[in-house]
N, C-alpha and C positions, 0 to 999 in steps of 0.2 A: 730249687732254691727255697730257703726258709721263707714262709709267708710273712712273718714279722719283718724280716730284713727287706723283703720286696716292698712292703708298705712304707718302710722308712726311705727307701730309694725313690719311691713314688713321690713322697712328700718333698724331697729335695728337688726332684725334677719339676714338680709343680711350682715350687718357689722360683726356680730359674725362669720358668715361663712367665711368671708374674713380673719378674725383673726385666725380661727382655722384650716383652710386648706391652707397649705403652697404651695402645688403643684397646678398649675393652672388648670389642667384637673379635679382634685377633687373639686376645688373651683367652677369651671364652672358647674360640674354635680350637686352639692348640691344647687347651686344658681338657676339653671333651675328648679329643683324640687320645691323649695320655690316659685318661680315666678308662676309656673303653679297652685300650691295649692292656692295662693293668688288670682289669676285671677278667679279660680273656685268659691271661696267664693264670690268674687265681682259679678260674673254672677248670682249665686243663689239669692243674695240679690236684684239685679236689676230686675230679672224676677218676684220675689215675691212681691216686694214693689213698683217698678217703680220710677218715679220722680214726684215731686210736681210742677215743673215748667220747662220751656225750659232752663232757666239759669242754673238750677241745673244739667240738663242733659248735657249741654255743659261743665260745670265745671268737671263733672265726666269723660267724654270721652277725654277731652282736657288736664286735669291736673291729676286727681286722678288715673285713669286707666293707665296713662302713666308711673307711678312710677314703677310698676312691669313689664309692657309690654316692656319698654325700656331695662330693665335689662335682660328680657327673650331673646330678640333679640340679645343683646350684647353678653351674655354668650353663646348662641347657636352658634353665628358666631365664637367666640373664640374657642369653643370646636371643631367645624368642622375644623377650620383652623389649630389648634394645632395637631390634629390626622393625618392630611394630610401633615404636614410640613416635608420635607426631613430630615433625621437624619444624622448627622455627616458630612454634606457637606455645608460649609459656603456659597459658591457661589450659590448653589441651593436654600438654605434657603432665601438668599437676593433676588433672582429672584422670589421666591414664594411670598414674601412680596410685591415686586414691582407689581406683577400681581394682587394681592388682592387690593392694593391701587388704581390701575388703574380702577379696577371694581367698587370700591366705588366712584371714581371721575366721572365715567360714570353715576352712579345713581344720583349723585348730579346735573350733567349737564342735565340729562333727566327731573329732577324734579326742575329745576331752579326757575320756577315761584312760585311753592309751597314753596320752600326754602326762597324766598324773602318775601313771605307772613308771614311765621313763624318768620323770623329774624327781620322783621320790627315791630312786635308787633301788626299788623293789626287784626281787629276782624270782619270786615264787611261780611265775608263769614262763620263765625263760625256756624251760624244756618244750612247752607247747608253742612258744613264739619263735624260737631261734634254732629249732632242729627241723629236719625235713620230714619227720614221721607224721606230722599233723596237718599237712596241706589239705587233706580231705575233711578234716574235722573243723579247722578254723578257716572260714571263708575269707577271700580277699575283701578288704574294706575300702579300697580306693579305686574309683572307676577307671583311672588311667592304666591300671595294671590288670588287664583282662586275662592275660596269659602269663604264667610264671613257669620257668624251667624247673621241673621237679628235682633235677639234679643239682641245681645251683641256687635255689631259693627256699625260703621258709615262709610260714604264714605271715610274719610281721617284719622281716628284715627290710623289705622295700618300703614299708610304711615308716619304719624307724629312720631310714635314709631320707625320706621325704620330710619327715618331721624336723630332723636336724638341719637339712638344707633350707627349709623355709625359715627357720630361726635366723640363719645367715642372710637369707634374702630380704627379710624385713629390715635388717641393718643397712643393707645395700640400698634399698628403696628410700629409707629415711635420709641417707646421705645424698642420694640423687635428688630428692625433694629439696634438701637444703641448698644444693648447688644451683638448682634451677631458680629458687627464690632469690638467691644472692647474685644471680646473673653470671654464675661461674660454670654452668653446664658445659661439659666438654673440655673445660680448661684444666681439670684436675686429673683427667684420664692418664696424663703422662707422668703423674707423680709416682715416684718409686715407693713401693711398700716400705714402711718404716721397719727398722731392725728392732725386733721385740726385745724387751728387757728380761733377762733371766730372772725367774722367780725362785729365790733361794730358800723360801719358807715352805711350810706344809700346806696341804690342801685345806686343813681345818683353819689355818691362819688366813688363807685367802677368803674362805667363806665368812669368817668373822669380820674381815675388813669390808667385804662387799655389803654385808647386812648393816654394818655401822654407817657406811657412806649413804646407803639408801635411807636409813632411819633418820639421818641428818638432813635429807632432802635431795640427794643426788638423783637425778632422773625424774623428780616429781613434776617439774614444769612441763615435761613432754609425756607424762603419764607412763614412764618406763618402769616395768616390773623388774623384780630381782634378776630373772633370767636374761632380760634384755640388757640391763646394766652390766651383768657379768659378761655377756657376749662382746660388748664394746671394750670392756677391760681386757679381755683376751686378745684384742688387737694390739694392746700395749705390752702386756706381760706374756711371757712364754710359759703358759700353763693351760692345761685342759682340766678344769675342776671336775670332781666326781661327787655324785650324790649330794648336791647342794642342800636340798631340803632336809634330808636325813642327817647330814652333818650339822646343820643348824639346830636340830632337835638335840643332838648330842651335846652341843655347846650349851644349850639351855639347861641341860641336866647336870652340868658340872657342880660338884659339891662345894668347891672353894670359889675362887674368882671365875666368873663366867666370861671375862674379857681378858684372857691371858695375853693374847697377841697385842691388843691395844695397850695393855699395861706395860708390856715390854717396849712398845714403840714410845710411849710416854717417858719411860725410864731412860731409854737410849737418847732421846732428844734432850732431856735434862742434863745428862752426862756430857753431851756435846756442848751444850750451852755453858756448863761449868768450865769445861776445857778452854773455851774461847775467852772466858773472863779472867783466866790466869795470866 
């Protein structure tokens, strides 16, 4: 089966698990099983068929494998966190969340250079990071992964998965903290995931909007950076933005209007207002 198609089927199955399992531990358990099954299928296909080019190998380890890998790490972390979370003690629960977030922040700080590489959309190290030829040259940088299967891992594909999963985990913990403070802990686990709104515009339009909202103060109260605000917006809109920082630089370098999407939004709103006044 085509790996891209397999990853799309995985995403559909994962969404069904989220819809069918209201309790977070059950959702995590079934999601972990699905992720492992999908990765095993990927591994069998890779070992038997290989890649027809270096570009296809990079695309697999950097993009396709990440789809189940990120979710595996994310739900594994959630499962571990939830079963260890103190029961019935609000202050202890908040302290536990604070400790977990501090640990995640240390991970981001330790891997700050790699994070900049990922967030900038750079590709100049992709050959070394996301092909299997450099496992001996580029050493493992995260202590959790002492062994990597040389047939199914690259020097940085596991680190990339963890980096993306921790981005999602921070959002989960922020929401968990909010529920505990509001006395809603456990009461929202049964809420169905909202249906995402289709994003009919371009990736550049999305980046322009996110930066505009942040510059106006969105996320400022909670010290949310661009990437954190974007992750939360992705829970509403059906889009996976690419190269946010690089795209913003391109927007800044426009020769004419640097706010094309915002200009279009304003014009569309004025037209709608005029229509309603007729």
